[in-house]
N, CA, C and O atoms as a GROMACS GRO file, in nm:
protein
  344
    1MET      N    1   7.916  18.709   7.376
    1MET     CA    2   7.827  18.682   7.510
    1MET      C    3   7.948  18.605   7.611
    1MET      O    4   8.029  18.515   7.593
    2ASN      N    5   7.918  18.673   7.698
    2ASN     CA    6   8.054  18.606   7.804
    2ASN      C    7   7.966  18.439   7.894
    2ASN      O    8   7.851  18.422   7.933
    3PRO      N    9   8.068  18.363   7.897
    3PRO     CA   10   8.019  18.251   7.981
    3PRO      C   11   7.942  18.264   8.100
    3PRO      O   12   7.982  18.336   8.192
    4LEU      N   13   7.805  18.185   8.108
    4LEU     CA   14   7.746  18.189   8.247
    4LEU      C   15   7.812  18.109   8.357
    4LEU      O   16   7.886  18.011   8.344
    5ASP      N   17   7.764  18.179   8.489
    5ASP     CA   18   7.861  18.109   8.570
    5ASP      C   19   7.728  18.001   8.656
    5ASP      O   20   7.607  18.021   8.640
    6GLU      N   21   7.771  17.918   8.722
    6GLU     CA   22   7.686  17.813   8.766
    6GLU      C   23   7.547  17.850   8.803
    6GLU      O   24   7.453  17.784   8.760
    7GLU      N   25   7.530  17.959   8.886
    7GLU     CA   26   7.372  17.984   8.912
    7GLU      C   27   7.310  18.078   8.801
    7GLU      O   28   7.191  18.109   8.810
    8GLU      N   29   7.371  18.115   8.720
    8GLU     CA   30   7.315  18.190   8.614
    8GLU      C   31   7.267  18.077   8.501
    8GLU      O   32   7.183  18.111   8.417
    9VAL      N   33   7.320  17.951   8.501
    9VAL     CA   34   7.308  17.846   8.397
    9VAL      C   35   7.170  17.801   8.474
    9VAL      O   36   7.073  17.774   8.403
   10GLY      N   37   7.161  17.794   8.590
   10GLY     CA   38   7.024  17.712   8.642
   10GLY      C   39   6.904  17.847   8.660
   10GLY      O   40   6.790  17.813   8.689
   11GLU      N   41   6.929  17.971   8.644
   11GLU     CA   42   6.878  18.072   8.631
   11GLU      C   43   6.800  18.062   8.472
   11GLU      O   44   6.683  18.070   8.436
   12MET      N   45   6.933  18.040   8.399
   12MET     CA   46   6.852  18.076   8.229
   12MET      C   47   6.772  17.928   8.169
   12MET      O   48   6.688  17.920   8.080
   13ILE      N   49   6.823  17.834   8.243
   13ILE     CA   50   6.736  17.697   8.206
   13ILE      C   51   6.583  17.742   8.266
   13ILE      O   52   6.492  17.770   8.188
   14ASP      N   53   6.567  17.744   8.388
   14ASP     CA   54   6.441  17.816   8.443
   14ASP      C   55   6.355  17.906   8.372
   14ASP      O   56   6.234  17.890   8.362
   15PHE      N   57   6.418  17.998   8.324
   15PHE     CA   58   6.345  18.102   8.252
   15PHE      C   59   6.328  18.071   8.110
   15PHE      O   60   6.240  18.134   8.052
   16ARG      N   61   6.393  17.989   8.044
   16ARG     CA   62   6.366  17.944   7.900
   16ARG      C   63   6.273  17.830   7.920
   16ARG      O   64   6.185  17.826   7.833
   17MET      N   65   6.267  17.734   8.012
   17MET     CA   66   6.150  17.659   8.045
   17MET      C   67   6.017  17.735   8.065
   17MET      O   68   5.917  17.705   7.999
   18ARG      N   69   6.017  17.843   8.166
   18ARG     CA   70   5.913  17.925   8.189
   18ARG      C   71   5.858  17.985   8.038
   18ARG      O   72   5.738  17.974   8.012
   19GLN      N   73   5.930  18.035   7.962
   19GLN     CA   74   5.949  18.083   7.852
   19GLN      C   75   5.852  17.994   7.752
   19GLN      O   76   5.754  18.042   7.695
   20ALA      N   77   5.884  17.897   7.744
   20ALA     CA   78   5.852  17.763   7.650
   20ALA      C   79   5.696  17.708   7.713
   20ALA      O   80   5.632  17.613   7.667
   21GLY      N   81   5.664  17.785   7.814
   21GLY     CA   82   5.534  17.706   7.886
   21GLY      C   83   5.521  17.645   8.011
   21GLY      O   84   5.419  17.645   8.079
   22TYR      N   85   5.639  17.590   8.040
   22TYR     CA   86   5.662  17.489   8.126
   22TYR      C   87   5.608  17.559   8.272
   22TYR      O   88   5.676  17.659   8.297
   23SER      N   89   5.513  17.533   8.364
   23SER     CA   90   5.432  17.588   8.470
   23SER      C   91   5.438  17.476   8.590
   23SER      O   92   5.377  17.504   8.694
   24GLY      N   93   5.504  17.356   8.582
   24GLY     CA   94   5.520  17.274   8.683
   24GLY      C   95   5.561  17.353   8.846
   24GLY      O   96   5.638  17.449   8.853
   25MET      N   97   5.511  17.308   8.938
   25MET     CA   98   5.560  17.347   9.067
   25MET      C   99   5.709  17.297   9.078
   25MET      O  100   5.779  17.365   9.152
   26ASN      N  101   5.760  17.207   9.026
   26ASN     CA  102   5.892  17.169   9.055
   26ASN      C  103   5.999  17.201   8.946
   26ASN      O  104   5.968  17.159   8.835
   27PRO      N  105   6.097  17.255   8.953
   27PRO     CA  106   6.187  17.253   8.829
   27PRO      C  107   6.204  17.130   8.755
   27PRO      O  108   6.219  17.024   8.815
   28LEU      N  109   6.201  17.137   8.632
   28LEU     CA  110   6.200  17.022   8.541
   28LEU      C  111   6.367  16.941   8.545
   28LEU      O  112   6.392  16.821   8.548
   29PHE      N  113   6.462  17.060   8.544
   29PHE     CA  114   6.600  17.002   8.559
   29PHE      C  115   6.654  17.024   8.717
   29PHE      O  116   6.665  17.131   8.776
   30THR      N  117   6.681  16.905   8.761
   30THR     CA  118   6.732  16.899   8.888
   30THR      C  119   6.876  16.996   8.932
   30THR      O  120   6.948  17.050   8.848
   31GLY      N  121   6.890  17.000   9.036
   31GLY     CA  122   7.026  17.107   9.059
   31GLY      C  123   7.155  17.022   9.037
   31GLY      O  124   7.263  17.075   9.014
   32ASP      N  125   7.136  16.887   9.046
   32ASP     CA  126   7.252  16.820   8.993
   32ASP      C  127   7.282  16.821   8.837
   32ASP      O  128   7.394  16.822   8.786
   33ALA      N  129   7.138  16.820   8.759
   33ALA     CA  130   7.145  16.830   8.636
   33ALA      C  131   7.204  16.970   8.603
   33ALA      O  132   7.288  16.977   8.514
   34CYS      N  133   7.169  17.070   8.662
   34CYS     CA  134   7.230  17.178   8.610
   34CYS      C  135   7.377  17.215   8.625
   34CYS      O  136   7.456  17.280   8.556
   35ARG      N  137   7.382  17.161   8.722
   35ARG     CA  138   7.556  17.193   8.778
   35ARG      C  139   7.657  17.086   8.661
   35ARG      O  140   7.769  17.112   8.618
   36LEU      N  141   7.578  16.973   8.637
   36LEU     CA  142   7.667  16.916   8.520
   36LEU      C  143   7.662  16.957   8.394
   36LEU      O  144   7.752  16.926   8.315
   37VAL      N  145   7.533  17.048   8.350
   37VAL     CA  146   7.511  17.104   8.234
   37VAL      C  147   7.630  17.235   8.248
   37VAL      O  148   7.713  17.261   8.161
   38TRP      N  149   7.618  17.290   8.348
   38TRP     CA  150   7.728  17.390   8.360
   38TRP      C  151   7.872  17.361   8.364
   38TRP      O  152   7.947  17.440   8.307
   39ARG      N  153   7.917  17.263   8.419
   39ARG     CA  154   8.057  17.210   8.395
   39ARG      C  155   8.078  17.165   8.255
   39ARG      O  156   8.187  17.189   8.203
   40TYR      N  157   7.988  17.103   8.189
   40TYR     CA  158   8.026  17.055   8.054
   40TYR      C  159   8.004  17.149   7.959
   40TYR      O  160   8.077  17.147   7.860
   41THR      N  161   7.911  17.240   7.968
   41THR     CA  162   7.886  17.363   7.863
   41THR      C  163   8.022  17.452   7.893
   41THR      O  164   8.082  17.512   7.804
   42ARG      N  165   8.057  17.454   8.012
   42ARG     CA  166   8.151  17.584   8.080
   42ARG      C  167   8.058  17.733   8.051
   42ARG      O  168   8.106  17.842   8.019
   43GLY      N  169   7.932  17.704   8.071
   43GLY     CA  170   7.854  17.832   8.081
   43GLY      C  171   7.838  17.895   7.920
   43GLY      O  172   7.797  18.010   7.904
   44TYR      N  173   7.868  17.823   7.825
   44TYR     CA  174   7.855  17.892   7.675
   44TYR      C  175   7.731  17.909   7.647
   44TYR      O  176   7.696  17.792   7.634
   45PRO      N  177   7.632  17.977   7.626
   45PRO     CA  178   7.478  17.990   7.590
   45PRO      C  179   7.460  17.906   7.470
   45PRO      O  180   7.350  17.852   7.483
   46ARG      N  181   7.514  17.871   7.362
   46ARG     CA  182   7.481  17.807   7.265
   46ARG      C  183   7.506  17.659   7.294
   46ARG      O  184   7.431  17.578   7.240
   47LYS      N  185   7.602  17.617   7.372
   47LYS     CA  186   7.610  17.481   7.385
   47LYS      C  187   7.531  17.426   7.505
   47LYS      O  188   7.505  17.309   7.531
   48LEU      N  189   7.497  17.546   7.575
   48LEU     CA  190   7.420  17.486   7.698
   48LEU      C  191   7.285  17.523   7.640
   48LEU      O  192   7.225  17.532   7.747
   49ALA      N  193   7.202  17.549   7.556
   49ALA     CA  194   7.080  17.571   7.479
   49ALA      C  195   7.086  17.426   7.405
   49ALA      O  196   6.993  17.346   7.413
   50LEU      N  197   7.207  17.401   7.332
   50LEU     CA  198   7.153  17.242   7.255
   50LEU      C  199   7.156  17.154   7.352
   50LEU      O  200   7.071  17.066   7.342
   51LEU      N  201   7.250  17.145   7.474
   51LEU     CA  202   7.269  17.036   7.527
   51LEU      C  203   7.126  17.003   7.611
   51LEU      O  204   7.084  16.888   7.629
   52CYS      N  205   7.059  17.125   7.660
   52CYS     CA  206   6.916  17.146   7.752
   52CYS      C  207   6.826  17.076   7.629
   52CYS      O  208   6.769  16.969   7.650
   53HIS      N  209   6.818  17.135   7.517
   53HIS     CA  210   6.722  17.050   7.403
   53HIS      C  211   6.722  16.900   7.402
   53HIS      O  212   6.640  16.807   7.402
   54ASN      N  213   6.846  16.918   7.399
   54ASN     CA  214   6.863  16.736   7.368
   54ASN      C  215   6.853  16.681   7.472
   54ASN      O  216   6.825  16.562   7.462
   55CYS      N  217   6.870  16.732   7.609
   55CYS     CA  218   6.788  16.637   7.750
   55CYS      C  219   6.683  16.662   7.727
   55CYS      O  220   6.628  16.572   7.791
   56LEU      N  221   6.572  16.740   7.665
   56LEU     CA  222   6.447  16.745   7.726
   56LEU      C  223   6.396  16.637   7.591
   56LEU      O  224   6.292  16.575   7.610
   57GLU      N  225   6.458  16.619   7.478
   57GLU     CA  226   6.408  16.513   7.378
   57GLU      C  227   6.438  16.363   7.450
   57GLU      O  228   6.366  16.265   7.431
   58ASN      N  229   6.534  16.366   7.519
   58ASN     CA  230   6.581  16.216   7.592
   58ASN      C  231   6.457  16.187   7.684
   58ASN      O  232   6.407  16.076   7.700
   59LEU      N  233   6.412  16.315   7.746
   59LEU     CA  234   6.310  16.293   7.842
   59LEU      C  235   6.167  16.255   7.818
   59LEU      O  236   6.091  16.192   7.892
   60VAL      N  237   6.145  16.313   7.683
   60VAL     CA  238   6.026  16.230   7.646
   60VAL      C  239   6.049  16.098   7.572
   60VAL      O  240   5.950  16.026   7.559
   61MET      N  241   6.153  16.062   7.528
   61MET     CA  242   6.211  15.931   7.456
   61MET      C  243   6.187  15.827   7.545
   61MET      O  244   6.130  15.726   7.504
   62PHE      N  245   6.239  15.843   7.719
   62PHE     CA  246   6.244  15.766   7.792
   62PHE      C  247   6.127  15.788   7.898
   62PHE      O  248   6.134  15.740   8.011
   63ASP      N  249   6.042  15.848   7.864
   63ASP     CA  250   5.893  15.888   7.945
   63ASP      C  251   5.952  15.900   8.116
   63ASP      O  252   5.921  15.824   8.208
   64LYS      N  253   6.059  16.041   8.122
   64LYS     CA  254   6.072  16.067   8.249
   64LYS      C  255   6.024  16.170   8.264
   64LYS      O  256   5.983  16.239   8.171
   65LYS      N  257   6.019  16.207   8.404
   65LYS     CA  258   5.930  16.341   8.448
   65LYS      C  259   6.029  16.444   8.479
   65LYS      O  260   5.984  16.558   8.492
   66THR      N  261   6.173  16.423   8.496
   66THR     CA  262   6.257  16.532   8.497
   66THR      C  263   6.382  16.498   8.458
   66THR      O  264   6.422  16.383   8.469
   67VAL      N  265   6.471  16.614   8.399
   67VAL     CA  266   6.617  16.580   8.382
   67VAL      C  267   6.693  16.586   8.508
   67VAL      O  268   6.705  16.679   8.587
   68ASP      N  269   6.741  16.466   8.510
   68ASP     CA  270   6.832  16.457   8.646
   68ASP      C  271   6.984  16.443   8.590
   68ASP      O  272   7.010  16.450   8.470
   69GLU      N  273   7.067  16.425   8.676
   69GLU     CA  274   7.231  16.398   8.622
   69GLU      C  275   7.222  16.284   8.505
   69GLU      O  276   7.285  16.286   8.399
   70GLY      N  277   7.145  16.200   8.541
   70GLY     CA  278   7.176  16.062   8.444
   70GLY      C  279   7.148  16.066   8.307
   70GLY      O  280   7.194  15.999   8.215
   71VAL      N  281   7.051  16.171   8.308
   71VAL     CA  282   6.994  16.208   8.172
   71VAL      C  283   7.117  16.277   8.091
   71VAL      O  284   7.175  16.234   7.991
   72VAL      N  285   7.140  16.395   8.162
   72VAL     CA  286   7.247  16.451   8.125
   72VAL      C  287   7.361  16.415   8.064
   72VAL      O  288   7.406  16.446   7.954
   73ARG      N  289   7.419  16.313   8.186
   73ARG     CA  290   7.548  16.219   8.128
   73ARG      C  291   7.504  16.135   8.015
   73ARG      O  292   7.590  16.122   7.928
   74ARG      N  293   7.392  16.075   7.995
   74ARG     CA  294   7.338  16.009   7.896
   74ARG      C  295   7.342  16.074   7.747
   74ARG      O  296   7.372  16.011   7.646
   75VAL      N  297   7.304  16.220   7.752
   75VAL     CA  298   7.316  16.263   7.647
   75VAL      C  299   7.433  16.326   7.585
   75VAL      O  300   7.463  16.316   7.466
   76ILE      N  301   7.510  16.404   7.692
   76ILE     CA  302   7.640  16.397   7.662
   76ILE      C  303   7.723  16.268   7.588
   76ILE      O  304   7.781  16.282   7.480
   77GLU      N  305   7.718  16.163   7.650
   77GLU     CA  306   7.765  16.038   7.588
   77GLU      C  307   7.739  16.034   7.444
   77GLU      O  308   7.822  16.022   7.353
   78GLU      N  309   7.612  16.046   7.435
   78GLU     CA  310   7.545  16.004   7.315
   78GLU      C  311   7.588  16.102   7.173
   78GLU      O  312   7.604  16.078   7.054
   79GLN      N  313   7.596  16.249   7.278
   79GLN     CA  314   7.647  16.345   7.124
   79GLN      C  315   7.763  16.388   7.136
   79GLN      O  316   7.786  16.483   7.060
   80GLU      N  317   7.868  16.350   7.218
   80GLU     CA  318   7.978  16.400   7.220
   80GLU      C  319   8.104  16.311   7.218
   80GLU      O  320   8.080  16.206   7.278
   81CYS      N  321   8.228  16.317   7.172
   81CYS     CA  322   8.314  16.271   7.200
   81CYS      C  323   8.398  16.330   7.336
   81CYS      O  324   8.497  16.282   7.392
   82ASP      N  325   8.342  16.420   7.358
   82ASP     CA  326   8.437  16.478   7.485
   82ASP      C  327   8.418  16.416   7.607
   82ASP      O  328   8.303  16.373   7.620
   83PRO      N  329   8.497  16.397   7.708
   83PRO     CA  330   8.451  16.335   7.827
   83PRO      C  331   8.357  16.432   7.914
   83PRO      O  332   8.352  16.552   7.888
   84VAL      N  333   8.292  16.380   8.007
   84VAL     CA  334   8.218  16.420   8.122
   84VAL      C  335   8.335  16.488   8.237
   84VAL      O  336   8.396  16.414   8.314
   85PRO      N  337   8.353  16.618   8.235
   85PRO     CA  338   8.407  16.676   8.358
   85PRO      C  339   8.398  16.601   8.488
   85PRO      O  340   8.292  16.556   8.533
   86GLU      N  341   8.522  16.590   8.551
   86GLU     CA  342   8.495  16.555   8.672
   86GLU      C  343   8.494  16.640   8.774
   86GLU      O  344   8.467  16.599   8.887
   0.00000   0.00000   0.00000
């Protein structure tokens, strides 16, 4: 499967969240969070799914309501040695 572009990453995250049963009025991942997920994963679906899964676990551990850019950065720093792309 080819890498997804930035818009497709956001759509995939929203789709997967709805499939998992999320029915909130607001997206669970902010636009900035989706953008950072795309930049970090370069749109590769497997890496994208793993990062989002870890972000959701982090959301629960820190009792937050949405995955924002800070959550994504924290997860990237915890799980990887690769720097966050600028």
